[in-house]
N, C-alpha and C positions, 0 to 999 in steps of 0.2 A: 630356707629348705623347708618344703610342703610335704605334708602326707598325702598320696594320690591310692586310692582303690582301685584297681582292674584295670591296671596303665601296664603291667612287667611281671615278664615271664610267663609259661605255658605249661600248664593253664593260670590265669590270670588270677596274680594274689591281691589279697585283702590285707588290709589292718585290723586286726583280732587282738583279742585274747584268750586265753582257753582256762577255765576253773571246773571241776567236777567234769572232765570229760567235754565240757560246753564251750562252742567258741562264742563271743561277742563283740560285733563290729558295730560301725555305727548306728546302723538299721535299729541295732539295739540298746544305744544310748551311749556310746564307746564315744570322747570327747579329744578332739584331736587338736594340739596345740602345735601351730606351725612354728618357724625360728628361723633367725639367722646366720651365716658363716661370716665370718670375714677375715681377709686375705690384709695381714701387714706388711707392708716394705720390710725389709730386715736391713738396719744399720743407715738408714736415711733418717736425716735429722729432721725438723720441722723445722721452716725456715719463716722466723717469725712477721715478716713485715709482706708477704709476696701475694695473700688473700687465697692461697690456695694448703688442703692437706694432705703436705708433702709425706707424713708419716703414716696415711692412713688410718688415723684413730677415730677419726670424727672430728676434732677439734680444729680447729683452725688457727693459727697464729699466737695472737694472748690468750686465747680459751684455752691453747695446750700449758697447761699451767704444770706441768712436771717439763716440759720442754722449752716451755719459754718465760713463764715465771719461777720456774722451781728452783731446790737450793743447788740443784750439782751445775746450774748453768752457766757460761762465762757470757757475758752480755757490755755494750756497749750501750751508752745510752747519752744524750744530749738534753739541757735544758736547765734552768733557773741555777742558782748557787746553792739551794736548799732541793734539788730537785726536782720541781713541778715542769712537767711536758711544755704546759706554754706558757709562753713570755709575753710580757708589755713590751713595747716601745713605741716613743711617740715621736709623731714626725718632726723630722729635724734633728733628731738630739741620738745620742750612742746609748747603749742597752749591752750587755753583756749576756754572753751563752756560754753556759758550760760545758764540761763534757767531764764522763764516768767510765768504771768499769768496774765491773764485778766479775770473783774470781776463784768461786768459793773451798774452802779448803776441804780435798776429797779423803783426809785421813789414811792414806795408801801408805802400806808398809816399806820400807826399804828407801832406795837413793832417789828413785825417780822424783819429780814435784811437777807433773802436769798441772800443777796450780797455781807455778812461781812466774809469773811474766817475765821473758828477760826485755822486750820490748812489744812496740805496736805502730799499726799505721791505721788512722782512720781517713776515709774516703767522704766528702759529703757535698752534694748540692745545693742550692738554694736558689729563692727570685730572685730578679736581680733588681728588687724594690729597697733590697738589704746591702750595706758596701763591707767587706769584712774587713777588717784590718789583720796584718799579719805581726803581729805581737800576740804570744801565748802566756797567758800570765797564770805562772806556777805556784805564787806563794802561797806558801800553807797548805798545801795538797802533797800526796804520797811520792807525787813524781820530785819535789825539791826533799823532802823530809831520807828521800834514799838518795840522791844527788847525783840523777838522773844525766851525763856525761852528753847525751844527743838529744835537743832540742828543738826541732823544725814547723814552722807554719808555713805555707804557702797561700793564699789566694787568690782567685781568680776573678776578677770582680769586671768583666766586661763582656756584657751581654750579647757582642755583634761579632764575635770569636765563631761563632755555630755548635756553641757546645754549653753555653752557657754560663753559671757561674757557678765557680768550686771552691773547695776549702780541701785542703790535705793535712794533714797532722803527721808527723814521725815524733817517735820514743824509744831509743836505746836503751837500757840503763848503762850495762857498763861495756863502753865504747874505747873509751881510753888505759893506757897502760897506768899502774898495774893491773892488772887482770884479775878480777877475785871473783865475777860471779855471783856482782848482786844481781837479785831482783825485784820488780814490785811483790811486794807477798800477798797471799791469800785472804780474799776480805768476802763474808757473805753478804753483805751490804751493799750498796754502789758507792765507789772511793772516789771523788774528785779529782781528775788531772787536770785539768786546766781550763780556763777562759778566755774565751776570745769575742775581742769588742766589734759589734756591729753597730754602723750609722743607718738609721732609716734617711731617708732619701727624705726632703723638703718639699715635699708636692700633699698639700691638703684632699687632694683624690685619691692617696690611699689608706683616707680613714676606713677602719673597721675592715681592713682585709688581712688576713692571715696568711704567712709564710713558712708553706714545709722548709725546714733543716731536715736533708733526708739522709742516711748513710746508704751510699751508692758507689758499687764495686765497679772500677774501669775507669773513674775519670782519669784528666791527667793534669789539673789546677794549670799555671802556665807553664808545662814541660811537655814532655812527647811521651812521658815511661806512665802507661797506666798502673791506678794501683788501689790495689783491696784494702777491706776494712777485716784488717785478723791481726792474730797475737803470736806471739814467737814463745813456743812453750819448752824446752827440752831440744832447742834445735830445731823445729817444725814449727812447719808455716798452722793454725787453726784459725778458722773462720766461728768469729760468734756469734750468739743471737744478738738483735738488732733494735735499739726501739728511738724508734725518730723524736723529733719537736717541731713545735711551731711557733714562731714568732708574729704575736698577733698587735697591726698597728692599731693605735688609738695615736687620740687628739694631745696637741700641746695643751699642757699643764695650765690652766688659768685662774684667776681667785682673785678674789676683793679681798686688801690686806684688812685685818681685823676682823672680820667672818669666822669668826673659833667656830658656829655652830654650820656652818657652810648652808645660811639660808637665802642667799643666789637671789636677795629680793634688789637688785639696783640701786637707786641712790638710798634707801633705805635699810642696804644690807648691814650697816655695823647699826647693831643696839647693845642697850645691857646685856643682853641675853649672852650678848659673846663674851661679855667681861665674867658673868657670870659660870659659863662654859670652860675659860680660860681655867678661874679659879677650884671648878670640879675634875677638871679632869688633873688639876697640880694635886690636888691633896683629899679628893675624897676616897671613900674607899670602895669594893667591891663593887657592888651592880647600881651603887652613885654614882662612882665614877664616870664621866662622860669622853666618849673613845671619837676624838676629833676626826673627820674624812678628811680632812687637808689638813696635815701640821703648817704649813706653810702661811694661812691662812690665820693663824693662830697667835702667828709672830708679828706682833702691831710695830714692835719697833725694829723689825727685819736687822734683828743681830745672829740668828742663825739657831735659837737656840728662845724654847718656850718658858716663862719662869712667868714669877708673879709683875717683873716690869711690864708685861703684854696688857694685864690686865689693868693697872693703870693708867699703861698708852691708852687702852682705848676708853676709858672713864674719862680723861684730860679730853680727850679730844671729843667727845659728846659735852661734858658738862661743863669743860673748866678751861675753855679756849685754849685746849691743848694744841698741838702742830700737827698739821694732818701725817696719816702714815706715810709712808716711803710706797713708792709706785712698786705692784700697781694698786692703787688708790685705794679708795673703801665706798665705791659707789658715786663718789662726788670730787670734783676737783674745782681750784681756786680760779678763779679767768685773770685775764689779764685786765679786769674793771678795774677803773681805782678805789672802788667802793671794796673793802674787804668780804664785803658777808656776801657776794655774788660769786655761786657757785655752778658749776654744769655738774649733766651727770656723767660720770666716764665708765667705758665698761670695765669685764675683768679682763684682768692681763698676767702674763708670766711671770717669773719670779727673774729678773736682773738680775739680783745677788745670787752666785756661785754657794750652797752650803749644803748641809745635810735631810735638811727637811725636804719633804714631799708636797706631793696633793692627789695622790689615786686618785680621789672624787671629783676634778676637776679636767678629767681629760676625754669627756665624753664624745662621741663624733656628734658634729652638729651637721 
């Protein structure tokens, strides 16, 4: 909106103020401050993932914190078990992708409970470099706690069927008699409803690629019926706000057994500093405590845990003719030469033993 002189009326009008019987306008120093007028859409919600200012409030997607991140927003999200929207998965390995809902308490009086969810459907697309299982792990979730009676997951991993790769999840809490009206309760924070295992294809060319996992209305999985992302409240379908995630592909975890400080120095990778690193990790307090970047490398004896025996394993290997740490070796390995002192360099490798230890620092793309 702009102040304009001598453009309207007959005679033409000016912007003036009057004091003491005299008029003062722009020529006498009157300052004119222009402004704006915004027309807002009524009843149109912000869609938090389309890059458009749907409700015309000047804020787009996640920047619209009232609609997309505010305390009253009902939402779906995906990510790690702890809620991080970026998931890491190593080439050729399985990784967990978890799904969440948020439905804040509305504190409305009376019987109506639009914050209580009877059930929901989730429809997602993902790049076909990863393969989804049809197992939905609800252990330890609110879905398990309320005893949801219908839980279904369907994965379409066929990149050649014309519609890409898709995942459909359906949950109805009260689906079997006796019908008691059970629901998922309100929650002001994201609550996990279940996790699906994805397997990254064993292709080195995928290293460094991030695969979007996006809530997408209208996908049909392996069937013909298009499914939307929605929640059922008070027997009515409601579209929640959507927060996507991505699975970023890293290399396979490779390390030298015994290289606890992760020096990665080839045939000299394991030395006395690694024994000190194990002791520091186990026993020193506060800032003195060493935080291993690769727990698997500290497990010198490959028993699936880190304890004082691993420091002893390193010291005996180095100084007391102890046995070589199990594969992947400490940067050197024995040869078939009859001379027992003959060794040769060996590269870092993957852990052949399944355990709860990992090597997050060892998965950089080469």
